[in-house]
N, C-alpha and C positions, 0 to 999 in steps of 0.2 A: 465474302472472299477473303477479305483483310484478316478476319478472325481464323478462319481455316488455315491461311498461310501461316499465321503466327504459332497456331497449335502445333502444325506440323514442324516448324523450326524448333519449338521448345522440346517436341519428343525426340527429333534428331540431336538435339544438343545433348538431352539427357542420357541417351545411348552413349554418344561421345564421352560424357563425363565418367561413366560407368568404367572406362578402361583408361581414363587421365590419372595420373598419380596426383594426390592432393598436393598443394604447396603452402607456403607460409601464411600469405595473405590475398584477400580478395578486394579489388577495388574495381567499381565500373565507372566508366566514363559517361558524359552527357548524351550519348548516342541512344540510352534507353527510351526515353519519351519521343525522341525523333524516330525511332524503330517503331514504336507502338502506334504512329501516326502513319505509317507507310504501309501499303500493301503490297508492296514488291518483294518478292524473296531474295534472301541474300544467298549467295554461294556458299560462303564460309564466314563464320563469325570468329574473332579473337578470344570471345568470352561467352559465358553460356547466356544465351537469349532467354531461356526460361527463368533463370535467376534475376536477370535485369527487370524482367517483366513482372514478376512475382516478388522481388526483393528477397523471397525466402524467409519463412519464420524461424524463430529459434530454435524450433523443435524439428526443423527440416532443412538444415543450413546446407547450402551447395558447397561441393569441393572448392576449395579456393584457389584462385589463380593469381599470377603475378601482375603487378600494376603496370599500365601502359608506360608511366613515367619511371618505371625503374625505382631504384632506391637511393637515387643520388640526393634527393631532397628530404628522405626520410630521416629524421632526427629522434633519438631515443633518450636524450639526456635534455634537461630543461636548459642546462648552461650552453647547449649548443644553438638555441634560439636566437642567438646574437646573427649568426650566418644568415638567419632567413629574414632578417631586419627588424626583429622585435626589440622594442627601445630598450636601452640599458637599464633604466628605473624599474621596468616590469619584469626583466629578467632578474635583477637584484631582489624584487620583493618575492619571486618565486624561489630563487635558490638561496639568499641570505635571511631575507625575512620569515618565509614559511618552510625553509629547510628542504625542499624539494630537491631531488637529484634525478632519478631515473623515471621516464614516462611509462605509464601503462600502456597497452596495445592501442586502445581506443586513443589516448592522447596522440601517440605517436603517428597514427595513421590519418587522422583528421585533422591535426592542426596544421599540417604542411599545405593541403590543398584550400583549407580555409583562409591561411595567410595570403595564398595565391590569388584569392577573390572569387574562388569557387562557390557556389552553393554545394551542400552537404546533407546526403541522407545516409545516417549512420545506424547500423543495428548493433547494438550493444547492450549487455545486460547490466542491471543495476548494480552498483557497487564498483565500478570498473573505472571511475576517474572521469566521468562524462562532463562534469561541472567544470573542472578545469580546460577540458577540451574545447569548449564552446566559449569560456570567458576569455582565454588568452587571446584568440584571434579577434573576437569582439572588441575588446578593449584596446588591442592594437590597431584596429580599423578606425576608432574614435581618435586615438592620439595622431594616426598619421593624417586624418583630416583636418585636426586641430592640434599642431605641435606644441602650442603652449600648454595643453593639458597634461604634458608629460612632468611639469613641474607642479607641486602642491600649492605654489602661490597663485594659482589660475582660477582662485575662488571669485565668485560673483559673476562668472561669463554663464553659468548654466541657467536655464529658463524652464518653467514648467510646461510652456506651450511650444518648445522646440527640443522635445526628447529625440535622441539620436540612436538608441538601441533599446530593445524591448526584449526579454526572456518571458517567456510564458511557462508556467508549471502547473501541473493537475491540482496538486494540494497544496493548502497553506503552510503546512510544515515543511514541505520541500522547497516552496519558494522563499520561506524565511530562511532555510538552510543555505541556499542559493545566494541569497543577498548578504549574508554573514561572510560567505566566502569571497563574493566580489568586493565588499569593503576591505577585507584582509589584503587582497590583491592590489588595491588601488591605494594603499596608503601612501605609497610614495609618489602619487600622482595628483593631478588636479580634477580626476573624473568624479562626479557626484552620483552617488547610487542611492536609489530611493525603492521602497517596497511597498506594494499595494495588493492586499489580500482581503476576502472576505472574513467576516468576524472581528474586525477591528473597528475603530471608530473612524469612519470616513472623514469627517471633517478635520481630525486632528492630523491624518495623513495629509490631507489637502493643505492646511496651513504649513505644515513642514515643508512641502514640495515648493510652494509659492514662495517662501522665505529663502530655501537653499537652491532652488533649481534642481534640474535632473537631466544627467546625461544618459543613464542606464537605468531603466524602469524593470524591475522583477516583479511579476504580478501573475494572479491566476486568470483565466479568461473570463471568469464572470465578472470580477472586479475591473478589470480592463475594458471590458464591453461597457460597463456600467459609466466609467470616467469618460471614455471616449464619445459616448452617445449623449452626454449632458455637457453642453457647452458651457454652462456655468461653472464648471470645475476648472476651467483653464488648463486642463491637460490635453496636449495635442502633440503630434509628432509629423509635422508637414515635412520635415527633412529627413526621415528614417533611413537610417544607413544599414541597420543590421536588425535582424528578427531571428529568435531562436524559438523553437518548439522542443521543449524537453519532454521526455517520457509522452510522445504523441499518442500512442495506444493507449495509455491510462486516461488521456484527456478525453478521447473518445469513448472508453469504457464508461466514464462518469457521466456522460451526456453533455460534453462541452461542443459537440459538433456544431450546433447553430450559432453558438457564441463565435467560434472560431472562423466560420465563413462570413459572420456579419462584421467582425473586427476588419476583415479586408476592405470593407465599405468605407471604413474611417481612415483607412492609412494611403498615404499616395500612391498611385500607380506606379509600378517599377519601371514603365516606360518613360515616364516623366520624372522620377526621382529614382535612379538605381539603388536596389538594395541587396544585402546579401542574406539569404535564410539558411539556417543550419537546423536540420530536423534529426532528432535523436529518439531511437525507439528500441525498446528490447524484443518486440516481434513487429513484424511487418505485414499485417494482414490486409485484405482487400480495402478495408475502410483508411487505414494509414496511406496507402498507395492514392487513394481518392483525394486525400488531403494534400499528399505531396504534390499532386499534379495542379491544385490550385495555388500553392504556396512557391513551389521551386521552379527555377528557371530552366526550362528543358534543353537550352542549348548551352548551359554552362554548369554543369553540376557533376559530381561524383557520388557513386555510392559505396560507402566503406561497410564492409562485413568483418566483425571481430569476432563473431562466433565461429570457431573453427570445425570443420565438418567431423573430426574425429574427437571432438572435447564432449565430455560428459556434462550434461546439464545439471545444475544444481539440484533440482527436483528428482535426478536419479542418483545422484552422488551422495546426498543426505540420507543417512538412515531414518527410515520412517516406520512409526508404530501406530496402530489403531488400538485404542482400550474401549471395548464395549463395557458399557455401565449398566447395571440392573435397571435403574431409572434416573430420573433427572435428579433426585435427591442424593444419588450416589456421586453425582459430578464434582461437587465442590469437597468432599473428603478425598475422593480418587485424587483430584488435583494437589490437595495439600500431601497425601502420601508420596506422589510422584515428586513433588518438589523437595521434600526433605530427603527422599532416596537419593535423587540426583545430586543435591546438595552435599549429603555426606560423601559421595564418590569424588567430588572434587576436592573436598577438604583432605580426604584420605590419601589422594594421589597428587603430588606436587607437579607431575607432568601434564596435569590437565589444567585447561584455563579456569579460573574462577566461575563459578555458577552465574550465570546472566541470561534472563529469559524475558520473552516477550510472550505474553497470554493473550490469545485474540478471543474475543466474545461477540456474539450476533448483534448486540445492541448497546446503546449508550447506557441505559440504566442497568443493565447486566454488568457492564464495566464497573460502574459506579458501586455496586452490590458486593462484587468479588473484591475489589480493591479495599472495601471498607472491612470486609470480613478479615482479610490478610493484615491489614494495618493493626487491626486488634490482637490478631494472633502475634504479632511482632512485640506486643507489651509483655507476652510470657515466654518467647521463645527466643532466647538470645542468638541464636543461630540464623533465624531467618534474616534475609538480606534487605535493604532498602526497598520500599514499595513506591511505584509511581504509577499515575494513570493518564492517558489521553483520550478525551471524547470530546463531542461537539458541545455538551454543556458547559465546558471550562472556557474561559475568555481565551483570547488568542496569545496573551501574555502569558497565562498560567499553562497553556498548552506549550509553548516554546520554552518555558522554564522547566517543564516535565521531561520534555524531550532533550535538553541541555544537560539536566541533571544525570538522566539515565545514561546519555552518551559518555558521560565523564567518569560514571561509576564502574568500578572493578566489578562489583557483584551487586545484582538488583533484580528486580522484577517489575517490568512494565505491563500493566494491564491496559488493553487498547481495543478501539473498534477498528474498523478498517482505515481509518486516516493514516496509520503509519504503515500500512500493508505494502506499499509500493514507494520506492524512490528515496524514503528516508534512510540515511547512513548511520547506523548504529555499530560501533565497531565491536568485536569479540562477544557476539550474541552466541551462546552454546546451546541454548534450546528454543524452539518455538513451539509452544503448545496451544492447539486450537480446541476450545471448549464448543461443542455442537457442530454440525456439519456446516462447512461454509456454502455459499450461495451456487458456487460453480467450482469446476476443476481450476480455470485459471487462476480465481482468487486463493485456492488451496495452495497453488504453485507459487503465487507471488508472495503469499505469507511466508512459506518455508525458505524463500528467498532471502530472508532477514538473517539466517544462519548459513554456517558454512561458507562464508565469504572469504575470498582472497586465500582459498586452500586451506582454512582453519577448520578446527573441529566444530561439528555441529550435529544436532539430532533433532527429530521433529516429532511430535506426538500428537494424536487427534483423539479427544475423548467424547465419545458419543453414547446416547442411551441406545438400548436394544431395538427400540423401535426406529430408530434413524438408520440402522445397518442396512435395510434394502436400499435405502435412498444412497447411501454412500457407495454401496457396490455399483449402482446406475450412474451416480456423478463423478466418479473417481476412476476410471477404467485405465488400465496400462500403468498403473504407478506401483513402484516396488513397496507396497505398504504391508509390513507384517502386523501380526496381531500379538499384542502383549496381554499375558495372562497372569502375571506375578504380582498384581497389585491387589491387596485383600479387600479393599474398600469397594472395588468396582463391582464385585459379585454379591456383596453383603445385602442381606434383606434387612434394611434398616428401620422397617416398622415392625418387625416379627422377633429379630434377634433379642435374647435375653441379655447377652454380654457384649455390646459392641466395641471395636477397638477404640483405644485413646484418640486417635485421629478424628473419628467422628464425633467424640464428645467436644473435643476443641472446637470443630467446626460449628456444632450446635452453640456452644457457650459464646461464641463471637457473633453468630448470625442472628441470635434472639436480641440482640442490643441494636441492630440496625434501625435507623428510622423508618417507621411504617411505611411514609411516602415512597421510599427508595425500594421497599418490597413491592407495594402496590404496583410501581412504574415499570419493575422488572417483570413481574407477572403480565401486565397488559402487553408490553412491547413483545415479549416472547409468544403471547398468543397473536401477535399480528403476524406479518409475513416472514418473520425470522426463521421459523421452523418450517421449512417448506417440504412438500413430497411425503409428509406424514400424515396420517388419519387424524382429522381435528379432533375427535372424540379422545384419540389417544393422548394428543397433546394435553388437552384439558386434564385428564386423570393424572398425568406426569406433573403437571405444574401444581395442582392441587396436592398431590403428595410432597413435592418440593418445599412448598410453602408451610405445609404441616410439619413434617419431620425435620426440616433444617431450620426454618425460620420462626418456628414455634406458633404459628396461627391455627386456631380451631376450625376457622372457616376460610375459605380463599377470599381474596379482596373482591370488593363490590366493583362492578363495572357499570357503565351508563348502559341505558336501555338500547340507544341508538348503536353501540358498539356490539353489544350480545346480538341484536337483531342482523346486523352485517355480518358477524362472524357465524351465526346460524342458530336460530331459534330452537331447532330440534337439538342442539347438542347439551347434553347433560352435564351438571356439575358447575355451570356459570350462575354467578350470583350478580343480580342487578341492584342498583342504588335505588332506593325509594326515598321518599320525603321523610319516613320514620326512622331511617337508618342511622345509627350512631356509629361512626368509624372507631376502631379501637384506639386508645391513647398508645404512646410510644414507650410506657413503662415495661421493665422486664417482667414477664409473668403474666401480664394482661393485654396479650397481643390480639387475642381473637375477638370477633364480634358474633353476631347470630344472624341467620336469614330472618327471623322474625324482628330484629332490630332491638330485641329486650336485653341485649348483653348476656344472656345465658344460652349455653349451648342447648339445642333442641334434641329431646329424646327421640323424637321422630327420625332426625337426621341419622342418629346413631344407629337406629333399627335399619334404616335403608342401607346403612353402610355395611353393617353385618351381613344384610341379605345379599347384598352385591359380592361381598366377600364369599360367601358360602356357594353362590352361584357360578362365581367365576373361578373358584379354587385359590382364592387368595385375598389378603386383606386391602389390596392395591385398586380394585374397582374395577378389574379386566383380568383376562386370562393371561398368561405369562407364555410366551412362546419359547421353545426350545433355543438354548444360547446358540447364536449363529456363529459359523467360521467365516471370517471376511475373505 
């Protein structure tokens, strides 16, 4: 009965919303969860019940209604925070130290209810200033509870086993970014900030925290759970006053649901120790609502939606292009051709922002390979911008350094795995280029969200092989993606062309000098689950062609028997490691091995290759389908 009643209410409200004009803002009160627990129908609701129950996702935002509280407490300038009771030192740090003046929508709409002590669930896109939106009320809450923290001379009062506020973030990079912002904001106070993320030396972090203490801890869920569950760490929060869940949907996407729920067991019960919880999320799917029910006080919270009903989402506003490439070996030269073309455009037009691109690749090893190629290209190409990379094999210090350097650069290229696809704030990114098909539609959208931010210029390109096009059509429905056909390298038959463009020669000359282990790891990683929804035999043929025609290997890298058996023993073209195998050296021009392990190319293999080429109508080991239209 309760479910039926609520569904009827939601349907009735949607009808009412269809004829109600959209207004400036939408903030829902704490009646949401109370309503969800009641089976008694309500005769008339002052706000849309369906949006309160579902919180609406970013792609189906409800028309926005005015706040119950009016706009009397709504501030739009950081200078005006004084009248809401924010301490003078904190306001000065914002306005004079950091130079902030006007608030973004998410800051203006969430800081006031948070300062009033309410829990907040806020739907806001990345790059809208969420970090300050939750740091200001959290730090003010700490100062209000301990007034001596307003002075920087309050040192020595912090303890590692009495942390008062925690900010949870889905990635190491975003957590580090939040920690840096928090320290800048607290320079004129005695609030001590510590950061705890995976991929760093845990013992060093613990020593630092035990010595300096901690009032506000910024952490990733995995590392926080590790610290709280191990009593020997000395990390505890028995008097926790504030908890922030940033990018909640992303935390759930990357598998932190169990850690989030378990963390609650190590925190004091809010009935015994009242705390404020602020939850921010770009989208509000069902799993985020379920987490909100566990963390948010249902009797004292507000839902703030900063995505306007008539606002065009980034993934619809940013021009998007797909570049179908003949094969995997066409991808590196096509990327270089695209980079050079777009770079020239920005150099020739002073009205355009300097070329600044993020190139997303599916695996860590492929990031290493492409970044190494482009660094070598830069030796001979004076126009090529600086090259950075971020991936899981780098230390946290190296990843932070790359992120900071790319953030500060006017023109640069960042090669990255998905560690920077969400939440990281890189200003003035003009291009997002994805090589190979992303795992799903949401990831594609999150990636292109790195460009076109704050109303600035931005373009997105997706480089895929022809064999990936059917999966692209299935995986990316309803997106305004246009086909790009004016890049010469995309359709070039690299294997058979007598006279290839200079771009391809440049790529080959750089690629053949890459360490063999990097090539081998790239080959193996792409054979894994990186290239989904494509016939495995086609993937093997494509990768074998790539390592031959781009990286200069006569034979594909050898794989373990276990890997080959798991991948599929019936798949042709895979090479297994045996005790007699001698892997090729890294010297230029001697990159190949042989199936027999004697270091010379087998005549039988050449014959098989010729037979396959004749049988399938080309030298590539399989028939080419007609070029598809996306």
